[in-house]
C-alpha positions as CSV (number, residue, x, y, z in Angstrom):
1,A,20.3,-50.5,-34.6
2,V,17.8,-53.0,-36.0
3,F,15.7,-55.0,-33.6
4,L,15.5,-58.8,-34.2
5,D,12.4,-60.1,-32.5
6,Y,11.9,-63.9,-32.3
7,A,8.4,-63.7,-30.8
8,A,6.6,-64.6,-34.0
9,S,9.0,-67.4,-34.8
10,I,8.6,-68.9,-31.3
11,V,4.8,-68.9,-31.9
12,R,5.1,-70.4,-35.4
13,Y,7.5,-73.1,-34.3
14,G,5.4,-73.8,-31.2
15,K,2.3,-74.4,-33.3
16,V,4.2,-76.7,-35.7
17,E,5.5,-78.7,-32.7
18,A,2.1,-78.9,-31.1
19,T,0.7,-80.3,-34.4
20,K,3.6,-82.8,-34.6
21,K,2.8,-84.0,-31.0
22,G,-0.9,-84.3,-31.7
23,I,-1.9,-81.4,-29.3
24,S,-5.0,-80.1,-31.0
25,H,-5.8,-77.1,-28.9
26,P,-2.5,-76.0,-27.2
27,S,-2.6,-73.1,-24.7
28,D,-0.6,-70.0,-25.4
29,E,1.9,-71.1,-22.7
30,E,2.3,-74.6,-24.4
31,V,2.9,-72.9,-27.8
32,R,5.5,-70.6,-26.4
33,S,7.2,-73.4,-24.4
34,L,7.4,-75.7,-27.5
35,G,8.5,-72.8,-29.7
36,K,11.2,-71.7,-27.3
37,A,12.6,-75.2,-27.2
38,V,12.9,-75.2,-31.0
39,V,14.6,-71.8,-31.1
40,K,16.9,-72.9,-28.3
41,E,17.9,-76.0,-30.2
42,K,18.6,-73.9,-33.4
43,Y,20.1,-70.7,-31.9
44,G,20.9,-71.5,-28.2
45,N,24.6,-70.7,-28.4
46,L,24.0,-67.4,-30.1
47,F,21.2,-66.4,-27.6
48,D,23.5,-67.4,-24.7
49,M,26.4,-65.2,-26.0
50,Y,24.0,-62.3,-26.7
51,K,22.7,-62.5,-23.1
52,Q,26.2,-62.7,-21.6
53,I,27.3,-59.6,-23.6
54,T,24.2,-57.4,-23.2
55,G,22.5,-58.8,-20.0
56,E,19.2,-59.0,-22.0
57,D,17.2,-62.2,-22.6
58,P,16.7,-62.4,-26.3
59,Y,13.8,-64.8,-25.8
60,E,11.9,-62.0,-24.1
61,T,13.5,-58.8,-25.5
62,P,14.2,-58.2,-29.2
63,M,18.0,-58.3,-30.0
64,Q,19.7,-55.1,-31.1
65,I,21.7,-55.8,-34.2
66,Y,24.1,-53.2,-35.5
67,P,25.5,-53.1,-39.1
68,A,29.1,-54.0,-39.5
69,V,31.7,-54.2,-42.2
70,H,32.6,-57.7,-43.3
71,Y,35.8,-58.5,-45.2
């Protein structure tokens, strides 16, 4: 399995959103909250399905991705 961790993306998106909103020195909590909102907007359905199938929260725990054959 490969682990897909969105933690860095959440921080990156959060910093961008803080800048857009004019928040000059956001707390770590604000950055994570803003970033999670962006990830939820982009990938919310995927994350919800993953959580239903695995019982793990992909916002907090890296997703386990397995290779598969595609036709």
